[in-house]
C-alpha positions in Angstrom: 113.0 101.0 122.9 115.5 103.3 120.8 117.0 102.1 117.8 119.9 103.9 115.9 119.9 104.0 112.2 123.1 105.0 110.3 120.8 105.2 107.1 116.9 105.4 107.2 114.7 105.2 104.3 112.5 108.3 103.7 110.1 108.4 100.5 112.2 111.2 99.1 115.8 110.3 100.3 118.0 108.6 102.6 118.5 110.3 105.8 121.6 109.6 107.9 122.1 109.1 111.6 118.5 108.7 112.9 117.1 107.3 116.0 113.7 105.8 116.0 111.8 105.5 119.4 109.5 102.6 119.5 106.5 102.5 122.0 103.5 100.4 122.4 104.2 98.8 119.3 104.1 102.2 117.4 106.7 104.7 116.1 106.6 107.2 118.6 109.0 109.6 116.9 112.1 109.7 114.4 114.5 112.2 115.2 117.9 113.3 114.1 120.9 111.6 116.1 121.9 115.1 117.3 118.9 115.7 119.1 119.2 112.3 121.2 122.3 110.8 122.9 122.3 107.9 120.5 124.9 106.1 122.5 122.0 105.5 124.8 120.1 103.6 122.2 119.2 100.0 122.6 120.5 98.8 119.1 122.5 100.1 116.1 121.7 99.3 112.7 123.3 100.0 109.1 120.2 100.6 107.0 116.4 100.7 108.1 114.0 100.3 105.6 110.1 99.8 105.4 108.4 96.5 105.3 107.3 95.3 101.9 103.7 94.9 100.4 103.2 92.3 97.6 100.1 92.4 95.7 100.5 89.0 94.0 101.2 86.0 96.3 99.9 82.8 95.4 101.6 80.8 97.9 105.0 80.1 99.9 106.5 78.0 102.7 105.1 74.8 101.0 101.4 76.3 101.0 99.4 77.3 97.8 96.3 79.3 98.4 94.4 77.4 95.6 95.0 74.1 97.3 93.9 75.1 100.8 91.7 78.3 100.7 91.5 78.8 104.5 93.1 80.8 107.1 95.7 78.4 108.3 97.1 78.4 104.9 97.2 82.1 104.8 98.9 82.1 108.1 101.6 79.7 106.7 102.0 81.8 103.6 102.5 85.2 105.4 104.7 83.4 108.0 107.0 82.2 105.3 107.2 85.6 103.3 107.3 87.7 106.7 111.0 86.3 107.1 111.7 87.9 103.7 110.4 91.4 104.7 106.6 91.1 103.5 104.5 92.8 106.2 101.2 93.1 103.8 99.8 91.1 101.0 97.0 90.3 98.7 96.8 86.4 98.9 96.1 85.7 95.4 93.9 82.9 93.9 94.7 81.5 90.4 91.8 80.7 88.1 89.9 78.1 89.6 86.1 77.1 90.0 83.6 79.5 91.8 83.6 77.2 95.2 87.5 78.1 95.4 86.7 81.5 94.9 84.1 81.8 97.6 86.2 79.8 100.1 89.1 82.0 99.5 86.8 85.1 100.1 85.6 83.6 103.2 89.4 82.9 104.4 90.4 86.6 103.7 87.3 87.6 105.7 88.0 85.7 108.4 91.9 86.8 108.4 90.7 90.6 108.3 88.1 90.1 111.1 90.6 88.7 113.2 93.1 91.4 112.5 95.6 89.1 110.9 97.9 92.0 110.4 99.6 90.4 107.1 96.2 90.1 104.8 95.1 93.5 103.4 92.6 92.1 101.0 92.4 89.5 98.0 93.6 89.3 94.4 91.6 87.1 92.1 93.9 86.4 89.0 91.2 85.2 86.5 89.0 83.5 85.7 88.2 86.2 83.1 91.3 85.6 81.0 92.4 84.8 77.7 93.0 81.2 76.7 95.5 82.2 74.3 97.5 83.8 77.0 96.7 81.6 80.0 100.3 80.6 80.9 99.9 78.0 83.5 96.1 78.8 84.3 93.7 75.9 83.7 91.8 76.5 80.5 88.9 74.5 81.8 88.2 77.2 84.4 88.6 80.1 82.1 85.1 81.8 81.6 83.1 84.9 81.1 81.7 86.7 84.2 78.7 85.6 86.1 76.5 87.5 88.5 77.5 85.3 91.4 81.3 86.0 90.8 80.5 89.9 90.6 78.4 89.6 93.6 81.6 87.7 95.5 83.6 90.9 94.7 81.1 93.3 96.0 81.6 91.9 99.6 82.7 94.6 102.0 84.6 92.1 104.5 87.4 91.0 102.3 89.5 94.2 102.3 91.1 95.6 99.1 89.8 93.4 96.3 92.0 93.3 93.0 91.0 91.5 90.0 93.2 90.5 86.8 91.2 90.1 83.8 91.8 90.0 79.8 89.8 93.3 78.6 88.8 91.2 75.4 86.8 89.0 77.3 84.8 91.6 79.7 82.8 94.5 78.4 84.1 97.9 79.2 80.8 98.5 81.1 81.6 95.7 83.7 85.1 97.3 84.1 83.4 100.6 85.0 81.0 98.9 87.4 83.8 97.4 89.1 85.7 100.6 89.6 82.9 102.4 90.8 82.7 99.4 93.5 86.2 100.1 94.4 87.7 97.1 93.0 91.1 97.3 91.7 91.0 96.6 88.1 94.3 94.9 86.5 94.5 93.9 83.0 96.9 90.9 82.0 96.8 87.1 80.8 95.5 88.9 77.4 96.0 89.0 73.7 94.2 92.5 73.7 95.0 95.1 71.0 96.2 98.7 71.8 92.6 99.8 71.2 91.0 97.2 73.6 93.4 98.1 76.2 92.8 101.7 76.1 89.1 101.3 76.2 89.6 99.3 79.3 91.8 102.2 81.0 89.2 104.4 79.9 86.4 102.5 81.6 88.3 102.5 84.8 91.2 99.7 84.7 94.3 101.2 86.8 97.1 98.7 86.0 98.9 95.6 84.8 99.5 92.4 86.1 103.0 91.0 85.6 104.1 93.3 82.9 105.7 91.8 79.9 104.5 88.1 80.9 101.3 86.5 79.5 100.2 89.4 77.3 100.2 90.8 73.6 103.7 92.2 73.0 104.9 95.3 71.5 105.7 95.7 67.9 106.5 98.8 65.8 103.1 98.9 64.5 101.0 96.7 66.7 101.9 98.1 70.6 99.8 95.4 72.2 99.1 95.2 75.6 102.9 95.9 76.8 103.2 99.1 74.5 99.9 100.3 76.0 101.3 99.5 79.5 104.3 101.4 78.9 102.6 104.4 77.4 99.9 104.8 79.9 101.5 107.5 82.5 98.5 107.1 85.0 98.4 103.3 85.2 100.4 101.2 87.5 102.1 97.7 87.0 103.4 94.9 88.6 106.7 93.4 87.5 108.4 90.0 88.4 112.2 90.6 88.8 113.6 87.0 89.2 116.0 87.1 86.2 113.8 84.7 84.4 110.3 86.2 83.6 111.6 89.7 82.3 115.1 90.4 81.2 116.8 93.0 83.1 117.0 95.4 80.3 113.3 95.3 80.0 113.0 95.8 83.7 115.0 99.0 83.4 113.1 100.0 80.4 109.8 99.7 82.4 111.3 101.5 85.1 112.1 104.6 83.0 108.8 104.5 81.4 106.5 104.0 84.5 109.0 105.4 87.0 109.1 104.3 90.8 105.7 106.1 91.3 103.8 103.4 89.0 105.8 100.2 88.9 105.8 97.7 91.7 107.8 94.9 92.5 105.8 91.4 92.9 106.7 88.1 93.6 104.0 85.8 91.7 105.3 83.4 94.4 104.1 79.7 94.5 104.4 77.4 97.4 108.0 76.7 96.8 108.7 80.3 97.7 110.6 80.4 101.0 110.8 76.6 100.9 113.7 74.1 100.2 111.3 71.7 98.3 111.9 71.2 94.5 108.7 70.2 93.2 104.8 70.9 93.8 101.7 69.5 92.5 99.5 72.0 90.5 95.9 70.9 89.0 96.6 68.0 86.6 100.5 68.7 86.3 103.3 69.6 88.4 105.9 72.5 89.2 109.6 71.8 89.3 112.4 74.3 90.7 115.6 74.4 89.0 117.9 76.8 90.8 115.5 80.0 91.4 113.2 79.1 88.2 109.7 77.3 88.5 108.5 75.6 85.4 106.0 72.8 84.2 107.4 69.8 82.5 106.8 71.5 79.2 108.8 74.3 79.9 106.3 77.0 80.8 107.1 79.4 83.5 104.9 78.6 86.4 104.7 81.7 88.9 108.1 82.2 90.8 110.2 81.1 94.1 110.9 84.9 94.6 110.8 86.7 97.9 110.4 90.4 98.1 113.8 91.1 99.3 115.4 89.4 96.4 112.9 91.1 94.0 114.5 94.4 95.6 117.6 93.1 95.4 117.6 92.1 91.8 116.1 95.3 90.9 118.9 97.1 92.2 121.8 94.8 91.1 120.8 93.4 88.0 118.7 96.1 86.6 121.0 99.1 87.8 118.0 100.7 89.6 119.2 102.5 92.9 118.3 100.7 96.0 116.2 103.6 97.3 114.0 103.5 94.2 113.8 99.7 94.5 112.7 99.7 98.1 110.2 102.3 97.0 108.5 100.2 94.5 108.4 97.3 97.0 106.7 99.3 99.7 105.6 102.8 99.0 104.1 102.4 95.6 102.0 99.4 96.5 100.7 101.3 99.4 99.7 104.1 97.3 97.7 101.7 95.0 96.0 100.1 97.9 95.4 103.4 99.6 96.5 102.5 103.0 96.1 105.5 105.5 99.6 107.2 106.1 99.5 106.5 109.8 99.4 102.7 109.1 102.5 102.5 106.7 106.1 103.3 106.3 108.7 104.9 108.7 106.8 107.9 110.3 105.6 108.6 113.6 102.3 107.1 114.7 102.7 103.9 112.0 103.2 100.6 113.6 107.0 99.7 114.4 106.9 97.4 111.5 110.5 97.7 109.5 113.5 95.9 108.4 117.4 96.2 108.9 119.5 95.4 106.0 123.0 95.6 105.1 124.8 96.8 102.0 124.3 93.7 100.3 120.7 93.6 100.6 120.8 90.7 103.3 118.1 90.8 106.0 119.7 91.5 109.5 116.4 92.1 111.6 112.9 92.6 111.2 110.4 94.1 113.4 106.8 93.5 113.5 104.8 95.9 115.6 107.6 96.5 117.7 108.4 92.8 118.3 111.7 91.4 116.9 111.6 88.7 114.2 114.7 86.9 113.5 115.2 86.1 109.8 115.9 82.8 108.6 
């Protein structure tokens, strides 16, 4: 199959008039149209971009990982988000009991063992958080680390392991231990001081979960976690660009401080994402959807109903960041964080033929998963 792209994403720039040759589910080659008779191409598309990688996905398509931590739930969540451009994800377990953590790990292990292409690993958001910055996490499940929880993170069959923790609740030595095990330690849901954050970064933490949200804020003489994150050149940060979690001006400021090399778009999606439902049960309360905003009855933000294509569009249109940089932060940056091999990602020879066609308004026109076309909703 030959696909003609009027505009094609490359990490460094847009390329024009390119032909993608697909064979045996992989990209055989990408060539300038001058070298190939593009009139003989099977399809023509305006803009071709790589698929998105979302490192924080709680749910979608009316399924929440905490409610049903099994492979059927993972399949339902991924199918919902795939329609909006997500080709890889870290299913995210919100703070819960140890049994849920173990079941979630088993589900991810099964998905990876059966080569479920969308599951790249697992993200445990908690339970080692600060009660003062818990957001919608259940206070009764917030706790110090235990030996069996550390052993769970050490499993070698659950892909990439990401943990969100509050550094004031975890010894720096444990952060170092986790990093030596290859665990991606992110900081969040925290009231930490600048000094506590920097100690955690020195110990091996490498990023921040949903920057600005559920963390100590930046003030002129007390930078807090937000100030530490913006000042740290080496650390990554995820950000929820849905127009509710973070003001567009703050999103733009984060982009200028972190650059596209370290800032990643995430959804923090709940079950109501990629769904028409307006309400979902959540532990001892419920979450209500109003427009594209999710909150509990007391007004607390409760994840999002965001999809990755909307995150890209919002970063571009609401925050004034170029479309190229917005796509980069949804695809290239998370792949770097996760250490995905070059031949498994992006638009390049040898990579799986998994990519997206969009128009100039960021609307998805067509998706391909390993060469197989998927019609968007």
